[in-house]
N, C-alpha and C positions, 0 to 999 in steps of 0.2 A: 240304178244299180246300187245294191247295198254293199258297203265296204266293211268287211269283217275286221276284227281287231287282230293285229299281228302278234304272234307269240315269239318272243326272243328266244325262249328255250327250244322251241320247235325248229327255228331256222338257223340257230347258231351252229357253226361247224364244230365238230369234235376236235380238240387240240391234238396235233401230232405229237409223236414222241419228242421231237426236237422242240416244239413249242412249249412243252411242259418243262424242259430243262433250261430254256432260255426265257426268263421272265419278260413279258411284254412291257414296253414303255409307252407312255402317252405322249402324243405329239402336240406341240404348241407353236404356232407361227409367231413372228415378232409382232409387237403391238401395232407397228405401222402397217404391216401386211393385213392384220385382222381388221383394222378400221377400213381399209380399202376393200376388203372382201365383203364386209357388211354393206358398204356403199354400192358395190356391184350388184349384190343380190337384191337390195332395196330397189335399185333402178329397174332391174328385170321384173321384179314382182309388180312394180307400178305399171310397167308395160303390159303384163299379163292381165292386171285388173282393168286397165284402160280398154283392152281389146275383148275382155270377157271370155278369155280362152281357158278351158280346162286342160292343163298340160299333162294330167294324169287321169285319163278317163277310165282305166281299169285298175283293179285292186293291186296287181303287181307293181305297176308304175307308181301308184300312190305310196306304197310301202317304200319303194326306192327313193322317192322324193323325200320322205321322212328321214330315211337313213342318210341321204345326201346332206340335208340341212343339219342333222345332228352331227355328222362328221365335220362339216365346215365351221359351224357356229356353236355347237353345244346347246346349252339352254337358250341362248339368244336366238336360235332358229325356230323356237316354238311359235312365236307370233307370225313369222313368215309362213310356217306350215299351215296355220289356220287361214291366213289370207289366200293361199293357193287353194286350199281344200274347199273354201266357201263357194267356189265356182262350180262345184259338182252338185247336182240336184239332190243327192242324198246326204249332204253335209250335216253332221251332228257334232256340235261343239264338244260334248263330253267324250264321244268316241274318238274324235280327232286328238283331244288332249291325251287320252289314254294311249293312243297309238304312238304319239311322239315320245311319251315317257318310255314305252317299250323299245323304241328305236334308240333312245339314249342308252338304255341298259344293254341292248343287243350289240353284236359286233358287225352286223350289216353285210356279211358275206362279201366284203371287199368293196361295197358301194361307197363312193367318195363324192365330194361336193361337185366334181366334174359332171356327174349324172344329172344334177339339177339343171345346169346350163345346157346340157345335151337335150333334155326333154323340152326345155324352153325353145331352143333353136329348131327342134323338130316341129314344134307347134307354130312356127313362123315368127317368133319373137326376135327382133334384131338385138344383137348383143354388143355392148361396148364395155370393156373392163379397164380398170386402173392398171397402170404399169407395174406397181409394186406387187400385185398378186401373181403376175405372170401365169394367169390361168390359160388353159388350152384355147387355141383359136378354133372357131367353128365356121365351117363353110358349107352351106347347103345342108345343115343339120349333121355334118360329120365332124368328129373330134380329131384335132391334130394330135396324133398319139405321142409324138416325141416331145411335146412341150408340156412339162409337168410343174405344178407349184412345189415349193420346198417340201411340204408334208407328204407329197405323193411320190417322191423320188424312190425308185424301186431298190430292193436289196437283190443280191445274187440269188438265183433260184435254189431252193432247197436240194433239188436232185443232183446238182453238180458236186456237192461236197462228198457224197458217197462214191463218186466216180473219179475223184482226184488221185494222182499218183500217191502211193503209200506214205512217202515222207511228208508230203504236204498235208495229208490227212492227220498225221501226228501233230503238225504245227497248228492247224486250225482247231484241233481238238481242245485247245486251251482257252477258247473264247468264252466270254461270260454273257454275251448278248449277240443278237443278229448282226448289228453293225460292227461290233467288236470283231466278230468272225470275218466279215468282209474286209475290214481294215488289216487284220492280221494276214489274210490271204494275199492282198495286194502288196502289203509291206514286204512279205516274204518273197514273192516272185520279183518285186522290184529290186531287193537286195541281192537275191541269188542270180538275177539276170546278168550281173557283171562277172560271174565266176566261170561261165562256160565259154571261155575264149577258144576252146578246141572244137566248138560246135558251130556250124554255119549252115546256111541254106541259100537258095537263089530265089529272089523276089523281084519282079519287074526287071529281069535280066541283070540284076546286080547281086553280088555276094553280100549277105547281111548276117549279123550276129544277133544274139537274143537280148541285147540291152534295151531297157525300158526307162521312161521318164514318168514319175508318179508325183501327184500333188493331192494330198488329203486335206480337204477344206472343212473347217468347222469353227464355231465360236469357242471361246475359252471354256475349258472344263467339260467339253463334250466327247472326250475320249480319243482325240487324234494322237495323244501321247503314247498310245499303244505301239506306234511305229518304233519307239525306242527299243522295244523288245525284239523286233525283227533285226535290228542291228546286231544283236547277240548271235544271230545265225552265221554271220560272216566275221565276227570279231576274232575267232581263233585263226582264221586265215590272215587277217591283218596282223595279229600278234606274231604269227609264224614268220611273216615277211620282215617285221621289225627285228626279231631275234636273228634272222639270217643276215640282215644288214649290220646289226651290232657286231656279229662275229667277223664279218668281212672288214669292218672298220678297225677292229683290233688287229687283224692280220695286216691291213694296210699300214697302220701306224708302226707296226713292227718292221715291215719292209721299208718304210720311209726312214726309220732310224738307221737301219743297215745301210741304206743308200747314202744318207748324209755322212755316215762314217767313212764310206768308201769313195765319196765324191772327190774327184781330183786325183785320186790314187789309182783308180781302175777305170779306164775309159770305156770298158765294156759294160759297166753297170748302168742299167736303165732306170730312170725315175719311175716309181710305181704310180699308177693312176687311181685316184680316189674312187671307191665303189659307188654305184648309184644308190640313192635313198629309196628303197623299195617300201611301198605301202599300198593298201587297197582302198582304205577310206580316206578321202581327201577333204580337208576342212573347207566349208562353203565360203569362209571369209578370206580365202586365198586371193592374192592379186592375179591378174590375167597372166603375167609373166611367170609367177610362181606356179600357177596351175599347169601351164605348158611345160615347165621344167619337171614337175612331179610326174606328169603323164609321160614325158620323154624317158624318165628313169624307170617308169613302170611298163614300158613297151606299149604305151597308149591305153592302158587299162586303168580304170579308177571308178570309184563310187562317191558321188557327192551326196552326203547324207546330212539332213538338218531338220530338226523338229520345230524350228521357228523359221518360217519362210522369210522373215525380214532380214535374217542374217545374210542370206544370198541376195535378196533384192537391194539391200543397202550397199553391198559390195558392188553389184552391177551398176549402181548409180555413181560410184566413184570414178575418177579419171583413170586410175590404174587398175581398176577391178572390173571394168566393163567387158566381160567375156560372153555376152549374150550371143554374139555372132559365132563364137567358138562352140557354144552348146548347140546351136542350130547345125553347124557343120558336123559336129561329133555324132549327132543323132543318125546321120546318114554315112558315117565312117569316112567323111571327106578329109583330105589331107589338111593338117593344121601346121602352120609354120610361124616362126618368130625370129626376127633379126634385131640385134642390139648393137648400135655403132660403138658404144662406149667400150665394151669388152670384145668387139668383133666376134660376137657369138651368133651362130645361126643354128636354130633347132627346127627339125621337121618331124612330124608324127604322121606316118604314112597311113595308118589304119586305126584311128582312135576307136576304142570300144568303151564308152562312158555310160554309166547308169546314174540316174538322179532320183532320189527319194526325199520328198519334202512334205512338211505339214505346216499349216498356217491358217489364219483367219481369212474371210473373204477379202478384207482390205489388203492383206498381205499378198494375195493373188494379184490384185491390181498394181501393187508396187513392183512386183516382178514382171507382170505382163500388162502394160498400160491399157491396151485395147485388144479386141478380139482379132484384129487384123495383124497383130504382131506374130511373126513366124514361130515364136516359141509356143504359142497357145496350142496349135494342132499337134505338136510333138509330145504333149503331156497327156497322161491318163489323169482324169479328175474324178474324185469321189467326194461328194458333199454329204456331211453328216448333219441332218436337221436338228434344230434345238429340241431337246426333250427335257421336261421338268422332272426333277427327282434326284435322289441321292442313292447310290448303290451301297451295298454292304462292304465297307472298307476293312472289316475284320473277318472276311471269309476264311482266312487262314492266319494263324500266328506261328506257323512252322516255317522257319527260314528255308529249309530244304524243299518245301513244297511251294514256295513263292514262284511267281511267274518268271522272275529273273533267273532263279535257279533252274527252272525247267528249260528255259530257252538257252541257257548256257550249256546244258547237257545236249540239247538239240544241235547247238552250234558245233560241239565236239563231234557229234555223230555225223553231221554234214561234212565236216572236214575229212573224216575217215572215208565216207562214201565217195566224196569228190576225188580224193587222191587215187582211189582204186579206179574210178571212172577215167581219170586223166591218163592213167598208165595203159589203158587199152588203146590209145591213139586218138586220131582225129575223127570227127563225125560229120556227116552231111544229113540234114533232115529234109525229107520230101513228103509231099501229099500224094495220095492216090489220084488217078485221073478223075474218078467220080467226085472226090473231094474238091479237086481244082475247079471242075465245072460248077459244082454247087456253090463254091466260094465266090466265083464271079457273079453268079445270080444273086447271091446274098448281098454282096457289096453294092451291086447295081440297084437293088431294091432300097437299101438304106440311103443311098445317094439321092435317088429320085424322091423318096418320101421326105427327106430332110430339106432338100432344096425347095420343094414345093411348100412344105409346112412352115419353114423358118425363113431362109433366104439362100441365095446362091453362094454366100460365103461359107456355107456348111460343106461344100464339095471338098475343099482342101482338108477339112477335119475328117470327113468320111474316108477320103483316100488314105490319109495317114493311119486311120483306124485299121484299115486293111493290113498295112505293114505291121502295126502293133499286134494285131490278131495273129499274124503269121509268126511273129517273134514269140508270142506266148505259146503257140503250138510247138515251136522248136524247144522252148524251155520245158514244157510239160513232158514232151517226148524224151528229152535228155534225163530228167529226174526219174521218169518211169524206168528208164534203162538201168538205174541203180539196181533194180531187182530182177532184171532179165538178162539172159546170156546174149553175147554179141551175135548178130546175124552174120552170115558168111558173105553177103553181097557187099561189094566194094565199088566205089566210084573210080573213074579213070585216074584220079590223082592219088588213089590208095586209101582214101578215107572210108570209114565204115558207113554204110547207108542205113539210116533208121527211118522207118515210115511211121508217120503220125497215126495213132489209133483212132478209130471212129469215136470212141468215148472222149478222148482228149480234144478231138476236133469239135465235137458238139459242145463240150463244156466251154471251150474258149469262145465259140460264137455266142453262147448264152451270156457269158461274162461281158463280152464286148458290147452286146446290145444293151445290157444294163448300164455300162459305163457311158454309152452314147447319150442316154437320158441325162446323166450328170453333166456331160460336156455341153449339151444344149442349154441346160440350166445356167451354167457359168457363162457361156457365150452370150446369152440374152442379158444376164446381169451386167456383163461388161459393156454391152451396147447401150443398155438403158441408163447406166450410170453416166454415160457421156451426154445425156440430156436429150437424145433423140429416140422416141419410142416407136418410130417407123423405120426400121433398119434399112440400110446401114447408116452409120454415123455421118453427119454432114459437118464439114468444117465451117465455122462462122467467126466473125469478129476478128480478134487478134490472132486466133488460131489460123484463120484463113490466110492472113498476111504472112504469118510465120511459115506455114507450109508452102505458100506460094514461093517464098524465098528459097526454101529447101528444094523445091522442084526445079528452080532456075540454076541451082548450083551444079557443077559437073560432078561426076562420080568421085573424082579425086581433086582436091584443091588445097591451096595454102591460104594463110590469113589475108594476104594481099588481094587474092581473087575474091574472097568472101567480102572484104570491105568495099571493093569496087562494085560487086553485085548489090550490096546494100545501098550504095549511092545511086546506082542505075535505077533501082526500084523506089527511090525517094523515101527510104525508111530512115528513122532516127538511129544514127550510129550507136549511141549509148544504149538504146533499148535492144537493138539487134545484136550487140556484142554479148548479151546475156542469153541469146537464143541458142548459141552453140552448146552451152552446158545443158540446156533443156533437150536439145536433139540427142546428146549423149545419154542423158538419163532415160529418154524414151526408147533407147536402143535403135535409133535411126542413123547414128553417126558414131564414128570412133576416131580417136586421135592416134595417128600412126607414128608421129614424132612431133617435136616441138614446132607448132605453127602449121602442121600439115594434117589433113583430115581425109577420111574416106567414108562414103555413104554405105550404110548397111541396108540391104534389100530386105524389108520386113514382110513381104508377101510371098516368100518362097518357102 
């Protein structure tokens, strides 16, 4: 068979309107990952040569192998392409060389390095890859679709952006790149999810609200700071609450002055009560008791927002700031309570509605969530921004009024106006049609089966919560779309207005959540591999095995005396074991309920 030369100009896709407005960026993996990838490919090519197998017997496959190697290695893939091509009877060095040059210059119609491994697996070559590359698994020649290397993590599909509710279309219209647009969309819905406390739905027989937890992950300088713009969307609400509180404090001080004047003279005068400190955005470095107090004053509503994930993770490591268990409970609107003996104070938040929006580096994710088994992991939406070399135009505008901050401030004022009008209509219940419900169960079942098979059974908890996250997004999209539509006349038995999720919003959310699942799998495997075990799940060994054996032998609630006795019974060194309590607290496995008293935190729920 004669292999003709591929023409990049003939095969290249014509750029869409969106692609011309958003300049493409070149992807580059880390140096460590690149070395491992070269080693993986070299091992596979050696196997191909040893078996004398032509993995690309026809022209189309040969072209794809060229694209795959060009995608994964760039110019370094040329020698590998020659080595693979030599096994075809019509191999011609000059034609092969020209072909690879064309592949380097072409865009490859989406062909990635994964195709090279796929063709090798189909030809019967046994694959073994390094842990750092996190390349897809191959079983019987089939690609494990949910496991992607960093450079192949997908963006949100182009078609969803034209189908977004009008207000969200305005928000994402300010993006300067594909990833910038994804981050703006996620940051917007993450921040706005705390605002719709008059909107609920029923999921798995429980009443739920639209609150979301988001973590945007990227190395320094890769654009995760875009989240700070999304904060401007809810800043006017936050400011309005502060102004209302300030006015009430003025009134309280005036009433207190009057009370003090009349105190003792008029028995009927009642001492005024200090007003609650209302706020929407809660500092991530708040102590656990401070957070509970703020939420109590806010009727359980609040947004934890931080563009540096370490601010929250460092707080959670401290003795008085470990509210990891609080965040896990708040995600499911479970009752949160606090009792302090000193002031005889007891606070209870019956229905917390908390949203979390964070950005940070991969290492900051680990500080917040030490391992993939930690219960916080499955509650978060993750979006990973791969490293991309280049400098963007930092002088795209020199007009202050056209800066992104100015634009988002205007959008924030518009959202406040739209939200106030929406709130005045009353309460809302969001529902799916019967057809959507049936399809949703089928969709979630498929994701669960695929991820458990291709990754491990630990993915089931992640997929299950992804279902709840998807439903909450549908609630949120439906509520935002209702800004521009009249109220329906159908009401629930409790008097709330029933809004049905549109097919457009339903489909958009499924596409968004499938994209996010790729990113969650990537972070999940990163957390597992970092633990030192590349065949999931993580195995405890050495001092960790002893430490967690002690943890398992402790009762759910215990005091220092019980702990010391358990240490002696297990023949552990008391001085060493005394430091393990702080480590358990840092890992989110234990919390200090009072001086010398502790309670286990269940991390697998």
